[in-house]
N, C-alpha and C positions, 0 to 999 in steps of 0.2 A: 592844434597847439595855439599857445599864448605867447605872442611878441611883447618883450619887454623894452620899454626906453631907459634908454642911459641914464635918466635921474633917479629912476626907481633903483636900480642897481647900485648906484652911488649914494641913495639914502639908507641902503642896507649896509654896505660895507663900509661907510663912513660913520654909520648911526646918526644920521641927520635927523634932528629932531623938528618938528613935532610930525616926521613922518617915516621914522625908523620902523615903529611898533607896525604898520600896516604893510610895510614892505618883509619884514621879517615872519609876519603870517603867511603872506604870500609864498615866500621862497621856502618855510616848512613845507606848505602844502605839495610843493614839487620835490622837497626832499623826502618828502613821505611817499612819493608816486601818485597823488592824488589829482595832480593835476602836471602836465608837461608846458614848460617855459623855453623860450627861445630868445636868444640877444643877437644882434649882429657882431660881426667881428669887429666893426667900428666902435661898439660899445666895450671891448674888452679893451682896444688901445685906449679910449677916451676914460674908461674906469682906471688903466695902470697910472695914466698922466694924473688923476684925481689922487690917487692913492700915495704916490710918490711924494706929493707935497706932505704927506702926513707921516711917512713912515720909509725906512730904508728899501732898495730894490729887492733884497731878497724875502722881507717879509710880505710885500706888496706881491710876488710872484706866488707865495705860498697861498694867499687869500685867493689868487686869481687860477690857481690849480685847484682848489676847494670848490670855486663858483663852476669851473667846467663840470664837475660830477654832477652838478644839480641841473643846469640847462645845457640846452643844444646852441650850438654857436653856427650861425647861419652865414654863408660867404657873401662877399660882396664883389661884383664884378663889373666888367666894362659896361654891362646893358644897364645895370642899377645906376651906375654914376652918371651915365648919358640920359638915363629918364629925369633922374634928379636936376641935372644941369638945363635941361630942356622943359622942366615944368615949372608954370608959373602962378601955381594954387599954393607952393610953400615959400614963403620969403626966406627961411632959413634951410638954406643946402643941407646943414647936417641931418636937420628934420626929414627932408626929402630923401635922403639917404636911408634913413631908417624907415621910411614909409614905403619906400620900393623894395626893400630888402623884404620887408614882411609881405609885400603884395607878390612879388617874386617866387618867394619861398611859401607861398599858400599859407599863410598864418590865417587864424580865424576872428581875432581880435588883437586890438593894442592896449597894452597899461600904460599909461604916462602919467606925470603928475601935472602935467603942461597940456590939457585939453584943446586951448585955444589954438596951440600949435599944429592939432590935426583936425581942425574944424572940417577941412573939405575931404577927410577921410574917406572911402569906399567901404573900409572895414569898420565894423563898430570900435569904439574907443571909450574907454573909460579910467578912471583912476582905481589904485591898489585898494581903497578903502569900497569904492563902488561896486567890485569885482567881489569883494570878500562878503559885501552885505548880500549877492547876489547867491550866494552858495551856502549861505548860514540858515 
């Protein structure tokens, strides 16, 4: 399963350019069941926050309900929080939470727009565009 960082989800749902097209292709592949995508529960909360800056709560929840049909939402627990708090390789706590959610849930790959944030990752990490190029 492929773990997707929050920035890729927000690129899709907020139609952020120039990243929208590659995120749309990625999620389209998941919608067609050609790949399996997962996100952390934190991604759902962060995405909701971003969407609420652009639209009302009902529209935001509707979008998130549709997203839930395409991705698996991985839990975050005390162990993951502890790992992120005690890890010194991630200067950004949120990136640590994402990383350890992926690790603890047996993900094979992380897709993010910010490769430098995951430079110490033990999992392969690539952008959505790089991933799409590997499967074309």
